[in-house]
C-alpha positions, 0 to 999 in steps of 0.5 A, a space after each residue: 500500500 501507499 499513503 501520500 500526504 501534502 500539507 501546506 500552511 501560509 499562516 504558520 508563525 515560522 513562515 510558509 510551511 509545506 511538506 510532502 510525504 509518501 510512505 509505502 511498503 518499500 520505503 518513504 519519500 519526504 520533501 521538507 521546507 527549503 531553508 535560507 541556510 543549511 546551518 543548524 545549532 544544536 545545544 542542550 536546550 534544543 535545535 535552532 534552525 534558520 527560517 524557511 524560504 518565504 515565497 514560491 519565487 524564493 523556493 523555486 527560483 531554479 524551477 521557474 527559470 528552467 520552465 521559463 527558458 523551456 517555454 521561450 525555446 518552445 515559442 521560438 521553435 514554433 508549433 511545427 517544430 520537433 520540440 513542439 511535437 515531442 512536448 505534445 506527445 509527452 503531455 498525452 502520456 497523462 491524458 487524465 491530467 490534460 482532461 482535468 486541466 482542460 475542464 478547469 479552463 472551460 469551467 473558468 470560461 463558462 463560469 460554471 462547474 464542468 464535470 469530467 464526464 461532460 463532452 469537452 469538445 462540445 463545450 469548447 465549441 460553445 466557448 469558441 462560438 461565444 467568443 466570435 459573438 463578442 
């Protein structure tokens, strides 16, 4: 079996806290908060650690830069490029994620809940028709 838990809190007195833990029969995976420093003081009174990085840009600066760089490269390459075709192929390895994201976008555009069992193609046509009339 496998149990996964993701906890976040923006209002913790010690800063933004996020934790990801997955436990299974073969092991455990834990992702802890990134700190401003790796230095920790341990004394008889306990442990003193630096605060966690405060914001998403601080914590994920490298990831944001990589994502932005790849996005710019994809735009420059164009929709007919091999890079774009590969990205499309890779994205379709996760059809439920794609369908969920599409339904969320349609929900926003239509201003209502969109169920995953609805005909998303028909809803997309409805959105396109409404855009033409506007």
